[in-house]
N, C-alpha and C positions, 0 to 999 in steps of 0.2 A: 780410081775406077770411074768412068763416065756413065751416067744413067741416060737412057734414051726416052725419058719421060719427064714430065713436069710435076713439081710437088709444092704445095703450100699448106700452111697451118691456118685453120680458121675455127671459129666457134662450132661446136658439135651440131647445133640446130641449123646453122648456116650451111654446114657441110652436107647434112641430110637433105636440105632444101635444094642445094646445088645438084645433088645426085638425082633427086626427083625431077628436077627441071631439065637435066641433060642426059640422064642415064636411060638405058633401054630404048635407044634409037629415037630420042626426043619425046618419048611418052611420059606423061605425068599421070600419077594415080588420080582417078576420079574422086578419091577420098582426101586428096591433098587440101582442098578448101576446109574440110572439117578439122584436119590437123592444124592448119593455120589458125582457125577460129579458136581451137582449144588452147593454143599458145597465148591467146589474147584475153581469155575469160578470167574473171576473178576467182579467188579461192572458194567462194561460197556460191558460185554459179555452175550451171550445168547446161549441156547442149541436148536438146530433144530432137530426134530425127524420126520421121515417119515414112511410110510407103517404101520400106526397104524389103529386100529379099533375104532369105537366110544366108546366102553366099555373101551378101553385102556386110552382114554382121561380122562374119569371120575375117573378111578382108579388112574391115575397119579396125577390128581388134589387133590384127597383125601389124598394121601400120602404126597405130597409136602406142601399142606396147613396145614396139621396136624403137619408135621415135622418143617416147617420153618415159619409158620404163614401166613395166606392169605393176611395180610397187606404188606408182604415183597416180595412175589413171585407171578407171574401171569402165567397161562398157556393159551395161545391163540391157537385156532385150526381152521382148514378149511378143508372141504371135497374136495378131488381132483377128477379129471375127471374119474379116475379108481375106484372110490367109496372108496378108502382108505383115511386116514386122515393124515395131516401134522400138527405138533404142534411146538410152540416156547415157551420155558421156559425162562423167564427173570425177572429181578427185577421190581416190581410194582412201578410206579412213582406217588407220590401225591394222593394216594387212587384211582387211575384211575380204573374205572369199578368195584369198590368195592361196593357191595350192602349193604345197611344198613338194617339188619334183625331185627330191633327193632320195 
């Protein structure tokens, strides 16, 4: 049986990056630089983001949890006095705040 498509095997993160770079009519998520930075930070480091909207928080969580696994990364957020949000992206420790969806 002949397939009318191309297939290759690559590292999972490279595959996700490939999808982000070429999927969706060439659109790349505006949160991709955060995912890229997260893949580079040390185990004891965190990323602090500010001037976010509530929608940004959920979109960021969706991307990072899908890309790195919600067991491995956590996005904590808080609304600021000016109605914007601040978020911290860091390694999840011992399943903290991990909901059991079973």
